C-alpha positions in Angstrom: 0.4 -0.2 -0.6 1.3 3.3 -0.6 1.1 6.7 1.4 1.7 9.7 0.2 3.7 12.2 1.1 3.4 15.8 2.0 5.3 18.3 3.4 5.2 22.1 3.9 8.0 24.3 4.0 8.9 27.7 6.1 11.4 29.3 6.9 12.8 28.5 10.0 10.0 25.4 10.5 8.5 27.5 13.8 5.1 28.7 13.0 3.4 28.7 9.7 4.6 25.0 8.2 4.2 23.5 11.5 0.4 25.1 11.4 0.0 24.1 8.3 0.8 20.2 9.3 -0.8 20.0 12.1 -3.7 21.6 10.7 -3.8 18.6 7.8 -3.1 16.1 10.0 -6.8 17.4 11.8 -8.1 17.2 8.4 -7.2 14.2 7.3 -8.1 12.2 10.8 -11.5 14.9 10.6 -12.0 13.0 6.7 -10.4 8.8 7.1 -7.8 10.5 4.8 -3.9 8.8 5.2 -0.8 9.8 4.2 2.4 11.0 5.9 2.9 14.5 6.7 5.7 17.0 7.6 7.2 20.4 7.6 10.6 21.6 7.5 11.9 25.5 6.8 15.0 26.5 4.4 16.7 29.3 7.8 16.1 26.5 10.6 17.8 27.2 14.5 17.5 22.6 14.7 15.7 21.3 17.3 13.8 24.7 18.8 9.9 23.5 19.6 7.2 25.4 18.1 7.0 29.1 18.6 4.7 29.7 21.9 1.8 31.6 19.5 1.3 29.2 16.7 0.3 26.9 19.8 -2.0 29.5 21.1 -3.4 30.2 17.9 -4.1 26.7 17.4 -4.6 25.6 20.7 -8.0 28.4 20.2 -9.0 27.4 17.2 -9.8 24.1 18.7 -9.1 23.0 15.2 -7.4 20.0 16.6 -8.3 17.3 19.1 -6.0 15.9 21.7 -3.7 14.2 20.2 -2.5 16.8 18.4 -2.4 18.8 20.5 0.2 16.8 22.7 2.5 16.3 19.4 2.4 19.7 18.7 4.2 20.2 22.0 7.1 17.5 20.5 7.6 19.5 17.9 10.7 20.1 16.5 12.2 22.1 13.8 14.4 20.8 11.1 16.0 22.1 8.0 14.4 20.4 4.9 17.2 18.0 3.1 17.6 16.0 -0.4 15.8 12.8 1.5 12.5 15.0 2.4 12.3 16.5 -1.0 13.3 13.0 -3.4 10.5 11.7 -0.6 7.7 13.4 -1.3 5.0 14.0 -3.3 3.6 17.3 -2.7 6.4 19.4 -1.6 3.9 22.8 -0.5 5.8 25.7 0.2 4.7 29.2 2.2 4.9 31.4 -0.1 7.3 32.3 -3.1 10.3 33.4 -0.8 10.7 29.0 0.0 9.3 27.5 -3.5 12.0 30.1 -5.2 14.8 28.4 -2.5 13.2 24.7 -3.1 13.5 25.4 -6.9 16.9 26.8 -6.7 18.5 23.6 -4.4 16.3 20.7 -6.4 16.0 21.2 -9.8 15.0 18.2 -11.0 11.8 18.2 -8.4 9.8 21.2 -9.6 7.4 19.3 -10.1 6.2 18.1 -7.2 7.1 22.2 -5.5 3.8 24.5 -5.3 3.3 27.9 -3.2 -0.1 26.6 -1.2 -1.9 29.6 -2.3 -0.8 29.3 -5.7 -2.5 25.2 -6.1 -5.8 25.7 -4.5 -5.3 29.0 -6.8 -5.9 31.5 -4.2 -5.1 35.2 -5.3 -3.0 35.8 -2.4 0.2 32.9 -3.2 2.2 34.1 -0.2 0.8 32.7 3.3 1.9 35.4 6.2 4.0 35.4 8.2 3.9 36.1 11.7 6.6 35.4 13.3 7.3 37.6 16.0 3.5 39.3 16.2 0.6 38.6 18.4 -1.6 36.1 18.4 -4.3 37.2 16.5 -1.7 38.0 13.9 -0.8 34.1 14.6 -4.6 33.6 14.4 -5.5 35.1 11.6 -2.3 33.4 9.9 -3.4 29.9 10.6 -6.9 31.1 9.7 -5.9 31.3 6.4 -3.9 28.2 6.2 -6.7 25.6 7.7 -9.1 28.1 4.6 -6.1 26.6 2.0 -6.2 23.5 3.4 -8.9 22.3 3.1 -8.9 23.3 -1.0 -5.9 21.7 -1.8 -7.0 18.2 0.2 -11.0 18.8 -1.9 -7.2 19.0 -5.0 -5.7 15.9 -4.3 -7.6 13.6 -2.4 -8.1 11.9 -6.1 -5.6 10.0 -5.0 -5.9 6.9 -4.0 -2.9 6.7 -1.9 -4.9 9.0 0.3 -8.6 6.8 0.1 -6.0 4.3 1.7 -5.4 2.4 -2.5 -2.3 1.3 -4.3 
């Protein structure tokens, strides 16, 4: 059985990409879909926890179950690498700068690298960076990502691996 592999990429892997990772895991669980979902960053201080603003925003929005909330507290940042990129079916960048980084470093993987907003046809491609801002900005960012992810999931659910096929 194949398992679809999705990775989200932002800068530090402490805000946007882990928000996308955990929201996608939640959406997939709710819809009984299956995938290996992860996140990474382009300029990472390794092993940093998810930002407190991101954790607070997701917790306050009540979009994750208790299992994912516990998992979220164990998140540690990691730098995107060759194995992650080659092993993934979809790579969703949070902004143009991340897609550009990925295309420059992994040009032969261009067919699976997308800006999340562009992939779903949003008029606003880049997801705002909430790093260092107040929790309201994190909440806004999480809701923006959530709306994009709902559209993304609709677009990819016709792939057999997502529904547990071969």
